[in-house]
C-alpha positions as CSV (number, residue, x, y, z in Angstrom):
1,M,-0.9,-22.5,-10.3
2,R,-1.2,-19.0,-8.2
3,V,-0.8,-18.9,-4.5
4,I,-3.6,-16.3,-4.2
5,E,-6.5,-16.0,-6.6
6,W,-8.5,-12.3,-6.5
7,T,-11.8,-12.7,-5.9
8,N,-14.4,-10.2,-5.0
9,D,-14.6,-11.6,-1.3
10,F,-11.6,-9.5,-0.5
11,A,-12.9,-6.4,-2.0
12,L,-13.5,-3.6,0.7
13,G,-15.4,-1.3,-1.6
14,I,-12.8,1.6,-2.0
15,D,-11.8,1.2,-5.6
16,E,-8.0,2.4,-5.0
17,I,-7.3,0.3,-2.0
18,D,-9.0,-2.7,-3.8
19,E,-6.8,-2.1,-6.7
20,Q,-3.5,-1.9,-4.9
21,H,-4.6,-5.2,-3.1
22,R,-4.9,-6.5,-6.8
23,T,-1.7,-5.5,-7.3
24,L,0.0,-7.3,-4.2
25,V,-1.7,-10.6,-5.5
26,G,-0.2,-10.2,-8.7
27,M,3.3,-9.6,-6.8
28,I,3.0,-12.6,-4.4
29,N,2.2,-14.8,-7.6
30,A,5.1,-13.5,-9.4
31,L,7.3,-14.2,-6.2
32,D,5.9,-17.5,-6.3
33,A,6.5,-18.1,-9.8
34,R,9.8,-16.9,-9.2
35,T,10.5,-19.8,-6.8
36,H,9.7,-22.5,-9.7
37,C,12.3,-21.3,-12.2
38,D,16.3,-20.3,-12.0
39,S,15.8,-16.7,-12.2
40,E,18.8,-14.3,-11.9
41,P,19.3,-12.3,-8.5
42,E,18.5,-9.2,-10.5
43,T,14.9,-10.6,-10.7
44,M,14.3,-10.9,-7.2
45,R,15.9,-7.8,-6.5
46,R,13.4,-5.8,-8.9
47,L,10.6,-7.7,-7.2
48,L,11.8,-6.8,-3.8
49,A,12.1,-3.1,-5.0
50,Q,8.7,-3.3,-6.3
51,L,7.2,-4.4,-3.1
52,S,8.8,-1.8,-1.2
53,H,7.7,0.9,-3.6
54,Y,4.1,-0.6,-3.3
55,V,4.5,-0.9,0.7
56,R,5.3,3.0,0.5
57,D,2.5,3.8,-1.5
58,H,-0.3,1.7,-0.2
59,F,0.5,1.9,3.9
60,G,0.9,5.7,3.1
61,L,-2.6,5.9,1.9
62,E,-4.3,3.7,4.3
63,E,-2.3,5.8,7.3
64,R,-3.3,9.0,5.9
65,L,-6.9,7.7,5.7
66,M,-7.0,7.0,9.1
67,G,-5.1,9.8,10.4
68,S,-8.0,12.1,9.0
69,G,-10.2,10.8,11.3
70,G,-13.0,8.4,11.8
71,C,-11.2,5.1,13.0
72,S,-10.8,4.3,16.8
73,P,-7.2,5.2,18.5
74,D,-7.2,1.3,19.0
75,L,-7.7,0.1,15.7
76,V,-5.2,3.3,14.2
77,G,-2.5,2.0,17.0
78,R,-2.9,-1.9,15.9
79,H,-2.9,-0.9,12.0
80,F,0.0,1.1,12.3
81,A,1.8,-1.4,14.0
82,E,1.1,-4.1,11.7
83,H,2.3,-1.7,9.1
84,A,5.8,-1.5,10.8
85,Y,6.3,-4.9,11.5
86,F,5.7,-5.6,7.7
87,R,8.3,-2.7,7.0
88,S,10.7,-4.4,9.4
89,V,10.3,-7.9,7.8
90,L,10.6,-6.7,4.4
91,K,13.7,-4.7,5.3
92,D,15.3,-7.8,7.1
93,L,14.7,-10.1,4.2
94,T,15.7,-7.5,1.5
95,T,19.1,-7.1,3.7
96,D,19.4,-10.8,4.0
97,F,19.0,-11.2,-0.2
98,E,21.5,-8.6,-0.7
99,K,24.1,-9.9,1.9
100,G,23.9,-13.0,-0.8
101,R,21.3,-15.2,1.1
102,R,19.2,-16.3,-2.0
103,N,16.3,-18.6,-0.1
104,V,14.6,-15.5,1.1
105,T,11.4,-16.1,-1.5
106,I,9.8,-18.7,0.4
107,P,9.8,-17.2,3.8
108,L,8.6,-13.9,2.2
109,I,6.1,-15.4,0.1
110,E,4.6,-17.6,3.3
111,Y,4.6,-14.1,5.2
112,L,2.7,-12.1,2.4
113,V,0.2,-14.9,2.1
114,H,-0.2,-14.9,5.6
115,W,-0.5,-11.1,5.8
116,F,-2.7,-10.7,2.6
117,L,-5.3,-13.5,4.4
118,H,-5.1,-11.6,8.1
119,H,-4.3,-8.0,7.4
120,I,-6.5,-7.3,4.0
121,V,-9.4,-9.6,5.3
122,V,-9.6,-8.5,8.9
123,V,-7.7,-5.2,10.0
124,D,-8.2,-3.6,6.6
125,R,-12.0,-4.6,6.8
126,A,-12.2,-3.1,10.4
127,M,-10.7,0.0,9.0
128,T,-13.0,0.3,6.2
129,H,-16.3,0.0,8.4
130,Q,-15.1,2.5,10.6
131,L,-14.1,5.2,8.0
132,N,-17.7,4.4,6.3
133,A,-19.6,4.8,9.4
134,A,-17.6,8.2,9.8
135,E,-18.1,9.5,6.4
136,P,-20.6,8.0,4.0
137,D,-18.5,9.6,1.1
138,L,-15.5,7.9,1.6
139,A,-14.4,8.2,-2.2
140,T,-13.8,12.0,-1.5
141,R,-11.6,11.1,1.5
142,V,-9.8,8.7,-0.4
143,A,-9.1,11.1,-3.4
144,A,-8.3,13.8,-0.7
145,A,-5.4,11.3,0.6
146,R,-4.4,10.4,-2.6
147,L,-3.9,14.1,-3.8
148,Q,-1.9,14.6,-0.1
149,H,0.4,11.8,-1.1
150,L,1.2,13.2,-4.6
151,T,1.6,16.5,-3.4
152,D,4.0,15.6,-0.5
153,E,6.1,13.8,-3.6
154,L,6.4,17.3,-5.2
155,S,10.0,18.9,-4.7
156,E,9.5,22.3,-3.0
157,S,9.6,24.1,-6.6
158,D,7.1,22.2,-8.1
159,R,4.9,22.8,-5.0
160,R,5.1,26.6,-5.7
161,L,4.5,26.4,-9.2
162,L,1.7,24.3,-8.2
163,V,0.4,26.7,-5.8
164,E,1.0,29.6,-8.0
165,R,-1.2,28.0,-11.1
166,L,-4.1,27.1,-8.6
167,S,-4.1,30.7,-7.2
168,K,-4.2,32.1,-10.9
169,E,-7.0,29.7,-11.9
170,Q,-9.0,30.6,-8.8
171,A,-8.6,34.2,-9.7
172,V,-9.8,33.6,-13.2
173,R,-12.9,31.7,-11.9
174,R,-13.5,34.4,-9.5
175,A,-13.6,37.0,-12.1
């Protein structure tokens, strides 16, 4: 049995964010499945690492979208605060697990389910409404935010090579 079953009622209409939310549902269900079997600590360690990477990428995308304008300062502040609190909870539970406390799975699942049902359904939906009102072509904004995230991850030397290549391509197109 799944703790959360994805339905279209959860969809926000931003494909990349909806896909990331579906991924979170899968992680929650994987964590729940882990509680019903005698998994090795390494399994939980791997799931916590996956969740940490998810949080970095997903929150980063949302924060870049909101930072690009279109959302009220109140919503941005509340949204960022909820992200910070989530990061704190995840860090604390991961630290507890690494210190040998193996019963962090159930509190984590309970928190994630509450988070999903509140944050995604209420707070992310408010973000989406404000972003759509500010810029009807939200897909362009999402693509730009994703590109910025990927660019941020490039090393400085890779970044220089990318800029050089793009400059050459632009020169060829102009010629």
